[in-house]
C-alpha positions in Angstrom: -31.4 68.0 6.0 -33.6 66.4 8.4 -33.3 62.5 9.6 -36.4 62.3 7.7 -35.6 63.3 4.4 -32.4 61.3 4.0 -32.2 58.6 1.2 -32.9 55.1 2.1 -30.9 52.7 0.8 -32.2 50.2 -1.1 -30.5 46.4 -1.5 -31.5 44.3 -4.6 -31.3 40.8 -4.5 -27.7 40.5 -6.7 -27.0 42.4 -3.4 -27.9 40.1 -1.0 -25.9 40.4 2.0 -27.3 37.1 4.3 -24.7 36.2 5.4 -23.9 32.5 4.3 -21.4 29.5 3.5 -19.2 32.0 1.3 -19.1 34.4 4.0 -18.5 31.9 7.2 -15.8 30.4 5.2 -12.4 32.6 3.2 -12.6 32.2 -0.8 -10.1 29.5 -1.8 -9.2 28.5 -5.8 -8.0 31.8 -5.9 -11.6 33.4 -6.4 -11.8 37.0 -4.6 -14.9 37.7 -1.9 -15.9 40.2 -5.2 -16.4 36.9 -7.5 -18.7 34.9 -4.9 -20.8 38.2 -4.8 -21.6 38.1 -8.0 -22.6 34.4 -8.5 -25.8 33.7 -8.5 -27.5 31.1 -6.5 -26.6 28.2 -9.1 -22.9 28.8 -9.8 -22.5 29.1 -5.7 -24.2 26.4 -4.9 -22.6 24.2 -7.6 -18.9 26.2 -6.0 -19.3 25.1 -2.7 -20.2 21.5 -3.7 -17.2 21.6 -5.9 -14.8 22.6 -2.8 -16.1 20.4 -0.7 -16.4 17.3 -2.1 -13.8 14.9 -2.3 -10.4 15.1 -3.4 -10.2 13.0 -6.6 -7.9 10.0 -6.8 -4.4 9.1 -8.1 -5.1 7.4 -11.4 -4.2 3.8 -11.4 -6.8 2.8 -8.2 -8.3 0.2 -10.3 -4.7 -1.5 -10.8 -3.5 -1.0 -7.4 -6.7 -2.9 -6.1 -6.2 -5.6 -8.4 -2.9 -5.9 -7.1 -3.4 -5.9 -3.7 -6.1 -8.4 -4.0 -3.6 -10.5 -6.1 -0.5 -10.3 -3.8 -3.0 -10.9 -0.4 -3.7 -14.0 -2.0 -0.4 -15.4 -2.6 0.9 -14.4 0.5 -1.8 -15.3 2.5 -2.1 -19.0 0.5 2.2 -18.8 0.7 1.7 -18.3 4.9 -0.9 -21.3 5.2 1.3 -23.5 4.1 3.9 -22.0 6.2 1.8 -22.3 9.0 0.9 -26.0 8.8 4.5 -26.9 7.8 5.0 -25.4 11.1 2.7 -26.9 12.9 4.3 -30.6 11.6 7.2 -29.4 12.7 6.4 -29.6 15.8 4.1 -32.6 16.1 7.1 -34.4 14.5 10.4 -32.9 14.5 11.1 -35.1 11.4 8.7 -34.7 9.1 9.3 -34.6 5.8 7.6 -31.6 3.4 7.2 -30.8 0.8 9.0 -27.3 1.1 12.6 -28.8 1.8 13.5 -29.5 -2.0 17.1 -29.8 -1.3 19.7 -28.4 0.8 19.4 -25.3 -0.6 15.5 -24.9 -1.1 14.0 -25.8 2.4 11.3 -23.7 4.9 12.4 -26.2 8.0 15.9 -24.3 8.6 13.8 -20.8 9.3 10.9 -22.7 10.5 12.6 -24.1 13.4 14.9 -21.0 14.3 14.1 -18.1 16.1 13.5 -16.0 13.4 10.3 -17.7 12.7 8.4 -16.6 15.8 9.9 -13.3 16.0 7.6 -11.5 18.3 6.9 -15.0 20.0 4.9 -16.7 17.6 4.6 -17.6 14.8 5.2 -15.4 11.6 2.5 -17.2 10.3 0.0 -15.1 11.7 1.5 -12.0 11.2 1.2 -13.0 7.2 -3.1 -14.0 7.1 -3.2 -10.6 9.0 -1.5 -8.4 7.1 -2.1 -10.6 3.7 -6.0 -10.9 4.3 -6.1 -7.3 5.0 -4.6 -6.2 1.7 -7.2 -8.7 0.2 -10.4 -6.3 1.8 -8.4 -3.2 1.0 -7.8 -4.1 -2.4 -11.8 -5.2 -3.1 -13.3 -1.6 -1.0 -10.7 0.1 -3.8 -12.7 -1.8 -6.1 -16.0 -0.5 -5.7 -14.9 3.1 -4.5 -11.8 3.9 -6.6 -10.2 6.4 -3.4 -8.9 6.4 0.0 -8.9 9.0 2.5 -6.5 10.4 3.1 -5.9 9.2 6.4 -6.0 5.7 5.1 -3.2 6.6 2.4 -1.2 7.7 5.2 -1.7 4.8 7.6 -0.7 3.1 4.2 3.2 4.5 3.7 3.5 3.6 7.5 2.4 0.3 7.0 4.6 0.1 3.7 7.7 1.3 5.1 7.2 -1.0 7.8 6.8 -3.9 5.5 10.1 -3.0 3.3 12.2 -3.2 6.6 10.5 -6.8 7.4 11.3 -7.8 4.0 15.4 -6.1 4.0 15.3 -8.5 7.5 14.3 -11.7 6.0 16.4 -11.8 2.9 19.4 -11.2 4.9 18.4 -13.8 7.4 17.6 -15.7 4.6 20.9 -15.2 3.0 23.1 -14.9 5.1 21.9 -16.1 8.9 19.7 -19.2 7.3 21.7 -19.8 4.9 18.7 -20.9 2.6 15.9 -20.3 0.8 13.0 -20.8 2.0 9.7 -21.6 -0.6 7.2 -20.2 0.9 9.2 -17.6 1.7 9.9 -16.6 -1.9 6.6 -16.6 -2.6 6.5 -14.2 0.0 8.8 -12.2 -0.9 7.3 -11.6 -4.8 3.7 -10.8 -3.0 5.4 -8.0 -0.9 7.3 -6.3 -3.9 4.6 -5.5 -6.3 2.6 -4.6 -2.4 5.6 -1.6 -1.2 6.1 -0.4 -5.2 2.4 0.0 -5.8 1.2 1.0 -3.3 4.6 3.9 -2.5 3.4 5.2 -5.8 -0.1 5.4 -4.9 0.2 6.9 -1.5 2.4 9.4 -2.7 0.2 10.4 -5.9 -2.3 10.8 -3.6 -1.1 12.6 -0.8 1.3 15.3 -3.3 -1.4 16.2 -6.0 1.7 16.0 -8.5 1.8 12.6 -9.7 4.6 9.9 -8.3 7.5 9.1 -9.7 7.3 5.5 -8.2 4.0 5.3 -10.0 5.0 5.9 -13.4 8.1 3.9 -12.8 6.7 0.8 -10.7 6.7 -2.3 -13.3 10.8 -0.9 -14.1 11.3 -1.4 -10.5 9.6 -4.5 -9.5 11.2 -6.4 -12.7 15.0 -4.7 -11.5 13.8 -4.5 -7.5 13.4 -9.1 -8.1 16.1 -9.4 -10.9 18.6 -8.1 -8.5 17.5 -10.4 -5.6 17.5 -13.8 -8.2 21.5 -12.9 -9.5 22.4 -12.5 -5.7 20.9 -15.7 -4.6 21.9 -17.4 -7.9 26.0 -15.9 -7.5 25.7 -16.0 -3.7 24.7 -19.8 -3.3 26.8 -20.4 -7.0 28.4 -23.9 -5.3 25.3 -25.3 -4.1 23.4 -24.6 -6.8 26.4 -26.6 -8.8 26.1 -29.1 -6.2 22.8 -29.7 -6.7 22.1 -29.3 -10.7 25.1 -31.6 -11.0 27.4 -28.7 -12.4 30.8 -29.2 -10.6 
């Protein structure tokens, strides 16, 4: 058979060999290349749109956003009050601060110690910046309902840092200063739900398998607060008894 007598293979529309997105990227989600070859143009466009669309956010974004906003306002207001109190002490070391309630509930002891300016300047500036960022992030979540993966990684790091700072400040309050700063207690109350909610949301969004921390967030918060309250009660029991006239 001569070359001119050889049968010529024809390619129909259903077997288009033109390189396209399906040819340039390996198939995913369990699809085989033959499955993609058999797709119509509309099916292929829908598949590529699903594959390239952002990952669906884990449930709870709305609650998490509101938690960030509320905790941010509480913590920011407390940080501002601490900053104003510190400035008042700098102007008058004998100033009568509203947060100095009694021997146990007092902020002046903490504000005049080195722990009050951990990085060489007032910790209140860190609080204002951090809680302000929480408010902005909460507003963003209410609008977008999700965060990019890199932001969840950053929030995970922020959660670890906030947890370590919280433990350190609680240690200094109980064992170093020996007092409970009222505005610091407000900051603690803002940080505990922030840490718990962020840990749960970050884990759920990064793992795609849900998060036991998120499911148990409110029991964790209640138990955490109860442990601190009970420890403060028994650790300072003699002082409580004296201040409240129990002894």
